[in-house]
C-alpha positions as CSV (number, residue, x, y, z in Angstrom):
1,M,-1.5,-3.5,-2.9
2,Y,0.0,-5.1,-6.0
3,V,1.7,-8.4,-6.3
4,G,3.9,-9.4,-9.3
5,T,5.5,-12.7,-10.1
6,L,7.9,-13.8,-12.7
7,S,8.9,-17.4,-13.7
8,F,12.0,-17.8,-15.8
9,D,12.5,-21.1,-17.7
10,L,16.3,-21.4,-18.3
11,L,18.5,-23.7,-20.3
12,L,22.0,-23.8,-18.7
13,G,25.2,-23.9,-20.7
14,D,27.9,-26.6,-20.3
15,V,26.6,-28.1,-17.0
16,R,27.3,-31.8,-16.2
17,S,26.2,-32.1,-12.6
18,L,23.7,-30.8,-10.1
19,K,26.6,-29.2,-8.3
20,E,27.6,-27.2,-11.4
21,K,24.0,-26.3,-11.8
22,R,23.8,-24.9,-8.3
23,S,27.0,-22.8,-9.1
24,V,25.1,-21.2,-12.0
25,V,21.6,-20.8,-10.5
26,R,22.5,-19.6,-6.9
27,P,24.4,-16.5,-8.0
28,I,21.4,-15.4,-10.2
29,V,18.9,-15.9,-7.4
30,A,21.2,-14.1,-4.9
31,E,21.7,-11.1,-7.3
32,L,18.0,-10.8,-7.9
33,Q,17.4,-10.8,-4.1
34,R,20.2,-8.3,-3.4
35,K,19.6,-5.8,-6.2
36,Y,15.9,-5.7,-6.3
37,A,14.6,-6.9,-2.8
38,V,12.4,-9.6,-4.3
39,S,11.7,-13.1,-3.1
40,A,13.4,-15.6,-5.5
41,A,14.2,-19.3,-5.6
42,E,14.7,-22.2,-7.9
43,V,11.3,-23.7,-8.2
44,D,11.3,-26.5,-10.8
45,H,13.5,-29.0,-12.8
46,M,15.5,-29.6,-9.6
47,D,16.7,-33.0,-10.9
48,L,17.7,-31.9,-14.4
49,H,21.3,-30.7,-15.0
50,R,20.7,-28.3,-17.8
51,R,17.3,-26.9,-17.0
52,A,16.1,-24.6,-14.2
53,V,13.0,-22.5,-13.4
54,I,13.6,-19.5,-11.2
55,G,10.5,-17.9,-9.6
56,L,10.3,-14.5,-8.0
57,A,7.6,-12.4,-6.3
58,M,7.3,-8.8,-5.2
59,V,4.7,-6.8,-3.3
60,S,4.4,-3.0,-3.8
61,G,1.9,-0.3,-3.1
62,D,2.6,1.3,-6.5
63,A,1.9,-0.6,-9.8
64,A,4.4,1.4,-11.9
65,H,7.2,0.7,-9.4
66,L,6.3,-3.0,-9.4
67,T,6.3,-3.1,-13.2
68,D,9.7,-1.3,-13.4
69,V,11.3,-3.8,-10.9
70,L,9.9,-6.8,-12.8
71,D,11.2,-5.4,-16.1
72,R,14.7,-4.9,-14.5
73,C,14.7,-8.5,-13.1
74,E,13.8,-9.8,-16.6
75,R,16.6,-7.9,-18.2
76,L,19.1,-9.1,-15.6
77,V,18.3,-12.7,-16.2
78,A,18.1,-12.3,-20.0
79,G,21.5,-10.7,-20.0
80,R,23.3,-13.5,-18.2
81,P,25.6,-15.2,-20.7
82,E,25.8,-18.5,-18.9
83,V,22.0,-19.2,-19.4
84,E,19.6,-19.1,-22.3
85,L,16.2,-17.7,-21.3
86,L,13.6,-20.0,-22.9
87,S,10.5,-18.3,-21.6
88,V,9.2,-15.8,-19.0
89,R,5.8,-15.9,-17.4
90,R,4.6,-12.8,-15.7
91,R,1.6,-12.4,-13.4
92,F,0.3,-9.2,-12.0
93,H,-2.4,-9.0,-9.3
94,G,-3.9,-5.7,-8.4
95,E,-6.5,-4.4,-6.0
96,D,-9.3,-5.3,-8.4
97,D,-8.6,-9.0,-8.4
């Protein structure tokens, strides 16, 4: 069994309220969940208008498949024009951990 996690630190565009922030972050989280069957949520900077951290996790029996899905998730978030990806933190836990 392999477990992979990603943490995306995002700078949001022209966002002036928490309501506007939700309208940017929620579709990203929903698309990650829908397209890649990962667990995803906003996990930090809840009280800041222009910053967000999205965390996601996935479990797989195949390390190559897990790496492929995490790479696709990273490309999806990096390609969103309404956010600037400041950093990505990736963790991978295998059977030897």
